[in-house]
C-alpha positions in Angstrom: -46.0 76.0 100.8 -47.8 72.9 99.7 -48.3 74.4 96.2 -44.7 75.2 96.0 -43.8 71.7 96.9 -46.2 70.3 94.3 -44.8 72.6 91.7 -41.3 71.6 92.4 -42.3 67.9 92.4 -43.9 68.5 89.0 -40.8 70.2 87.6 -38.6 67.4 88.9 -40.9 64.8 87.4 -40.8 66.7 84.1 -37.1 66.9 84.2 -37.0 63.2 84.9 -39.3 62.5 82.0 -37.2 64.5 79.6 -34.1 62.7 80.8 -35.9 59.4 80.2 -37.0 60.4 76.7 -33.5 61.5 75.9 -32.1 58.3 77.1 -34.7 56.3 75.1 -33.9 58.3 72.0 -30.2 57.5 72.4 -31.1 53.8 72.9 -33.3 53.7 69.9 -30.6 55.5 67.9 -28.0 53.0 69.0 -30.4 50.1 68.1 -31.1 51.6 64.7 -27.3 52.1 64.1 -26.5 48.6 65.2 -29.4 47.3 63.1 -28.0 49.2 60.1 -24.6 47.7 60.8 -26.1 44.2 61.1 -28.0 44.7 57.9 -24.9 46.0 56.1 -22.9 43.0 57.5 -25.7 40.7 56.4 -25.8 42.2 52.9 -22.0 41.7 52.7 -22.3 38.2 54.0 -25.0 37.5 51.4 -22.8 38.9 48.7 -20.0 36.7 49.8 -22.4 33.7 49.9 -23.7 34.6 46.4 -20.1 34.8 45.1 -19.2 31.5 46.8 -22.3 29.9 45.3 -21.5 31.3 41.9 -17.9 30.0 42.2 -19.2 26.6 43.2 -21.6 26.6 40.2 -18.7 27.6 37.9 -16.4 24.9 39.4 -19.2 22.3 39.2 -19.7 23.2 35.5 -16.0 22.9 34.9 -15.9 19.6 36.7 -18.8 18.3 34.6 -17.0 19.5 31.4 -13.7 17.9 32.5 -15.6 14.7 33.3 -17.0 14.6 29.7 -13.6 15.3 28.3 -12.1 12.5 30.4 -14.8 10.1 29.2 -14.0 11.1 25.6 -10.3 10.7 26.1 -10.8 7.3 27.7 -12.8 6.2 24.7 -10.2 7.7 22.4 -7.3 6.0 24.3 -9.2 2.7 24.2 -9.5 3.0 20.4 -5.8 4.0 20.1 -4.8 1.0 22.2 -6.7 -1.3 19.9 -4.9 0.3 16.9 -1.6 -0.1 18.7 -2.3 -3.7 19.4 -3.3 -4.4 15.8 -0.1 -2.6 14.6 2.0 -4.7 17.0 0.4 -7.8 15.6 1.0 -6.7 12.1 4.7 -5.9 12.9 5.1 -9.3 14.4 3.5 -10.9 11.3 5.7 -8.7 9.0 8.8 -9.8 10.9 7.8 -13.4 10.5 7.1 -12.8 6.8 10.6 -11.2 6.4 12.2 -14.3 8.1 10.2 -16.5 5.7 11.2 -14.4 2.7 14.9 -14.8 3.7 14.4 -18.6 3.8 12.5 -18.6 0.5 15.2 -16.4 -1.1 17.9 -18.9 -0.1 15.9 -21.7 -1.6 14.7 -19.9 -4.7 18.1 -18.8 -5.9 19.4 -22.4 -6.6 16.0 -23.1 -8.2 16.4 -20.2 -10.6 19.9 -21.3 -11.5 18.7 -24.8 -12.2 15.8 -23.4 -14.3 18.3 -21.3 -16.4 20.5 -24.4 -16.9 17.5 -26.3 -18.0 16.4 -23.6 -20.4 19.9 -23.5 -21.9 19.9 -27.2 -22.4 16.4 -27.1 -23.9 17.5 -24.4 -26.4 20.6 -26.4 -27.4 18.5 -29.5 -28.1 15.5 -27.7 -29.7 14.9 -26.8 -33.3 17.6 -24.2 -34.1 15.5 -21.1 -34.8 16.5 -17.6 -33.7 19.7 -19.1 -32.2 21.4 -15.8 -31.4 18.3 -14.2 -29.8 17.6 -17.2 -27.6 21.3 -17.6 -26.6 21.4 -13.9 -25.6 18.3 -14.3 -23.6 19.9 -17.2 -21.6 23.1 -15.2 -21.2 21.2 -12.2 -20.0 19.5 -14.3 -17.3 22.9 -15.6 -16.1 24.3 -12.1 -15.9 21.2 -10.9 -14.1 21.6 -13.6 -11.4 25.0 -12.1 -10.4 23.6 -8.6 -9.9 22.9 -7.4 -6.4 20.7 -4.5 -7.5 18.0 -6.8 -8.9 15.5 -8.1 -6.4 14.9 -11.9 -6.2 11.3 -11.3 -7.2 12.4 -9.5 -10.4 14.9 -12.3 -11.2 12.2 -14.9 -10.8 9.8 -12.9 -13.0 12.5 -12.6 -15.7 13.2 -16.3 -15.6 9.5 -17.2 -15.8 9.1 -14.7 -18.7 11.8 -16.4 -20.6 10.1 -19.7 -20.1 6.8 -18.1 -21.3 8.5 -16.9 -24.5 9.8 -20.4 -25.2 6.3 -21.8 -24.7 4.8 -19.2 -27.1 7.2 -20.3 -29.8 5.4 -23.7 -29.9 2.1 -22.2 -31.0 3.1 -19.4 -33.4 3.9 -19.0 -37.1 6.9 -16.8 -37.8 9.0 -15.6 -40.7 12.4 -13.9 -40.2 15.5 -13.2 -42.3 18.9 -14.7 -41.7 22.0 -16.2 -43.2 22.4 -19.9 -44.0 25.3 -21.8 -45.5 24.3 -23.7 -48.7 26.9 -25.7 -50.5 29.6 -24.0 -48.6 28.4 -20.5 -49.4 26.6 -18.2 -46.9 23.4 -16.9 -48.4 20.6 -14.6 -47.3 17.5 -16.6 -46.7 14.1 -16.3 -45.1 13.2 -18.8 -42.3 9.7 -20.1 -41.8 8.9 -21.6 -38.4 5.7 -23.4 -37.8 5.6 -23.7 -34.0 8.2 -26.4 -33.2 6.8 -28.6 -35.9 8.9 -27.4 -38.8 11.7 -25.0 -39.6 12.2 -24.3 -43.3 14.4 -21.8 -45.2 14.1 -20.4 -48.7 16.6 -18.2 -50.6 15.5 -14.7 -51.6 15.2 -15.7 -55.2 13.2 -18.8 -54.1 15.6 -21.0 -56.0 16.7 -23.1 -53.1 14.9 -24.3 -50.0 15.5 -26.8 -47.2 14.2 -28.0 -43.8 15.6 -29.0 -40.4 15.4 -32.8 -39.8 14.8 -33.4 -36.1 15.9 -37.0 -36.3 19.2 -36.4 -38.0 19.6 -32.9 -36.6 20.7 -31.8 -40.0 19.5 -29.4 -42.7 18.1 -31.2 -45.7 17.5 -29.7 -49.1 13.9 -29.7 -50.5 13.0 -30.1 -54.1 11.3 -27.3 -56.0 7.8 -28.9 -55.5 7.7 -27.2 -52.1 8.6 -23.8 -53.4 5.0 -22.5 -53.8 3.9 -23.8 -50.4 6.9 -22.3 -48.6 6.3 -18.9 -50.3 2.7 -19.1 -49.3 3.7 -19.9 -45.7 6.1 -17.0 -45.6 3.4 -14.6 -46.8 1.0 -16.0 -44.2 3.6 -15.5 -41.4 4.1 -11.9 -42.6 0.3 -11.3 -42.4 0.2 -10.8 -46.2 -2.2 -13.8 -46.7 -5.0 -15.1 -44.6 -4.3 -18.4 -42.8 -4.7 -21.4 -45.0 -3.7 -25.1 -45.3 0.0 -25.7 -46.0 1.5 -28.8 -47.5 5.0 -28.8 -46.0 7.4 -31.6 -44.9 7.3 -32.5 -41.2 9.8 -34.8 -39.6 8.2 -37.4 -37.3 10.2 -38.0 -34.1 10.0 -41.1 -31.9 
């Protein structure tokens, strides 16, 4: 009886041990399963963290790049502003210059007209060489002053050019053909101009010659003793002879 009881107690204990082991296995299995879930969740979380960190690094790099671009744009804008300021100043200066030009133009037009009048009077009172050419030059200046398509600067240049031509006449030797009335008959002659000092003519056959008298403002005949010197002067003016001393009549004015 006692043996039976002991055996039954042993069986019961064995059964209880098996049950406990089964429960322990289930518990371990649950723990392992939960640990696996936790590990998987932790891995996902780590991946998310890695992605966030990578995105943050990317955004930070973009931020740094944008900051550099902004700095460059600030420098560029600053330089552009300086250029704009300079251009504004230049525009202001140009506007002021345009206003001054308008004032100068209003003042210079009467000046040019007076200069042309003075040039015309000078030609009329001067030694009468190249009369048609010089008269046409003055007439051309007067006609030019009435033209709206010619800039004031060009008008002034032309007037000054005419004055320069007249100045050059005073220091040049020139020979040119023309017509001259001698004893009531118009004849072909050659004029010899020595600056503004002397104006002499000689017929083509060298038989007649004369000179302009500044005092009487008349042509006067010259005797044949001047024929050789006048011929020599004409050849010198035409570059046919080298420059040399000439003995010609010169009127002395007071």
